[in-house]
N, CA, C and O of each residue as an XYZ file, in Angstrom:
212
protein
N      87.988     83.743    192.258
C      88.647     84.183    191.038
C      88.879     85.700    191.060
O      89.906     86.186    190.586
N      87.925     86.427    191.607
C      88.090     87.879    191.655
C      89.238     88.265    192.576
O      89.892     89.285    192.358
N      89.490     87.451    193.616
C      90.640     87.706    194.490
C      91.951     87.566    193.720
O      92.907     88.304    193.955
N      91.976     86.612    192.806
C      93.184     86.416    192.004
C      93.474     87.650    191.153
O      94.614     88.113    191.105
N      92.463     88.181    190.490
C      92.661     89.353    189.632
C      92.860     90.636    190.447
O      93.535     91.559    189.989
N      92.285     90.700    191.637
C      92.429     91.892    192.478
C      93.810     91.945    193.117
O      94.357     93.032    193.307
N      94.386     90.785    193.452
C      95.726     90.663    194.034
C      95.925     91.618    195.199
O      96.836     92.446    195.206
N      95.054     91.478    196.173
C      95.126     92.270    197.407
C      95.146     93.774    197.152
O      95.826     94.511    197.866
N      94.420     94.229    196.160
C      94.339     95.661    195.887
C      95.387     96.177    194.918
O      95.350     97.345    194.531
N      96.315     95.327    194.522
C      97.382     95.746    193.609
C      97.172     95.233    192.185
O      98.053     95.379    191.338
N      96.043     94.650    191.926
C      95.766     94.055    190.616
C      95.888     95.043    189.468
O      96.416     94.706    188.408
N      95.401     96.261    189.674
C      95.467     97.264    188.608
C      96.913     97.508    188.197
O      97.218     97.574    187.006
N      97.797     97.642    189.167
C      99.204     97.923    188.873
C      99.902     96.704    188.268
O     100.704     96.829    187.342
N      99.587     95.536    188.802
C     100.229     94.307    188.310
C      99.780     94.006    186.889
O     100.612     93.811    186.003
N      98.464     93.965    186.665
C      97.962     93.649    185.324
C      98.279     94.775    184.343
O      98.499     94.521    183.159
N      98.303     96.005    184.823
C      98.712     97.116    183.959
C     100.158     96.977    183.519
O     100.495     97.276    182.373
N     101.013     96.524    184.429
C     102.425     96.306    184.091
C     102.572     95.198    183.058
O     103.339     95.325    182.103
N     101.832     94.108    183.254
C     101.863     93.022    182.272
C     101.374     93.510    180.905
O     101.962     93.188    179.873
N     100.303     94.283    180.914
C      99.758     94.801    179.651
C     100.735     95.733    178.956
O     100.905     95.664    177.739
N     101.374     96.601    179.720
C     102.348     97.527    179.139
C     103.555     96.767    178.579
O     104.047     97.092    177.499
N     104.027     95.762    179.311
C     105.157     94.956    178.832
C     104.788     94.230    177.539
O     105.601     94.149    176.619
N     103.574     93.706    177.468
C     103.125     93.034    176.250
C     103.032     94.014    175.086
O     103.444     93.698    173.970
N     102.494     95.195    175.343
C     102.398     96.218    174.301
C     103.779     96.605    173.779
O     103.976     96.725    172.569
N     104.729     96.800    174.683
C     106.086     97.164    174.285
C     106.721     96.051    173.462
O     107.396     96.329    172.471
N     106.517     94.799    173.854
C     107.060     93.671    173.105
C     106.476     93.606    171.695
O     107.196     93.315    170.739
N     105.194     93.871    171.560
C     104.543     93.848    170.245
C     105.065     94.981    169.369
O     105.364     94.771    168.193
N     105.175     96.179    169.935
C     105.677     97.326    169.172
C     107.131     97.094    168.750
O     107.502     97.387    167.613
N     107.943     96.573    169.654
C     109.352     96.305    169.340
C     109.475     95.288    168.210
O     110.292     95.461    167.306
N     108.677     94.237    168.256
C     108.688     93.225    167.200
C     108.286     93.838    165.859
O     108.908     93.554    164.835
N     107.267     94.664    165.864
C     106.826     95.310    164.629
C     107.909     96.236    164.078
O     108.125     96.284    162.867
N     108.592     96.973    164.961
C     109.647     97.888    164.518
C     110.832     97.116    163.933
O     111.405     97.534    162.927
N     111.200     96.001    164.552
C     112.310     95.191    164.048
C     111.961     94.613    162.679
O     112.794     94.622    161.773
N     110.755     94.119    162.524
C     110.341     93.572    161.223
C     110.347     94.645    160.145
O     110.769     94.392    159.017
N     109.881     95.844    160.488
C     109.849     96.942    159.531
C     111.274     97.345    159.130
O     111.557     97.546    157.949
N     112.154     97.459    160.109
C     113.544     97.833    159.830
C     114.224     96.768    158.983
O     115.008     97.096    158.092
N     113.934     95.496    159.247
C     114.507     94.405    158.453
C     114.044     94.500    156.999
O     114.835     94.313    156.074
N     112.772     94.789    156.809
C     112.218     94.916    155.460
C     112.911     96.053    154.705
O     113.276     95.893    153.540
N     113.092     97.195    155.365
C     113.742     98.344    154.733
C     115.191     98.021    154.408
O     115.674     98.360    153.327
N     115.895     97.364    155.339
C     117.297     97.016    155.116
C     117.444     96.064    153.945
O     118.350     96.230    153.128
N     116.578     95.074    153.846
C     116.641     94.133    152.719
C     116.365     94.842    151.390
O     116.992     94.531    150.378
N     115.430     95.791    151.395
C     115.162     96.557    150.176
C     116.380     97.375    149.773
O     116.719     97.444    148.592
N     117.038     97.993    150.743
C     118.234     98.785    150.448
C     119.346     97.901    149.907
O     120.044     98.292    148.972
N     119.518     96.724    150.478
C     120.548     95.803    149.998
C     120.260     95.351    148.568
O     121.176     95.237    147.754
N     118.998     95.097    148.266
C     118.643     94.703    146.892
C     118.934     95.836    145.912
O     119.440     95.600    144.815
N     118.608     97.082    146.316
C     118.886     98.227    145.459
C     120.391     98.393    145.230
O     120.824     98.676    144.113
N     121.172     98.218    146.277
C     122.628     98.333    146.152
C     123.182     97.228    145.251
O     124.069     97.474    144.433
N     122.660     96.021    145.404
C     123.104     94.899    144.572
C     122.746     95.160    143.103
O     123.568     94.937    142.214
N     121.533     95.627    142.853
C     121.104     95.899    141.488
C     121.898     97.043    140.871
O     122.204     97.011    139.679
N     122.234     98.053    141.671
C     123.040     99.178    141.169
C     124.442     98.703    140.828
O     125.029     99.183    139.858
N     124.985     97.789    141.585
C     126.311     97.256    141.320
C     126.352     96.396    140.072
O     127.378     96.360    139.393
N     125.281     95.709    139.750
C     125.222     94.876    138.559
C     125.116     95.693    137.281
O     125.522     95.223    136.218
N     124.576     96.908    137.362
C     124.400     97.754    136.185
C     125.713     98.331    135.709
O     125.844     98.674    134.534
N     126.690     98.445    136.593
C     127.960     99.093    136.210
C     128.788     98.233    135.339
O     129.879     98.634    134.934
C-alpha cells in the first residue's frame, strides 16, 4: 500500500496536484455560489424598485 501512495518517488507531486485541484474546485464552487446569491439579491432589489414607481 505504501508503494501505491509513494508512486515511485513521485507521490508527493501527484497527491499534491490532486489536493490542489480539489482545493481549487471547492473555492471555485464557493465563489460561484456567492456570486449567484449576490446577483439574485440585486435582481430582487431592482424588481422591488421597479414596483414602487
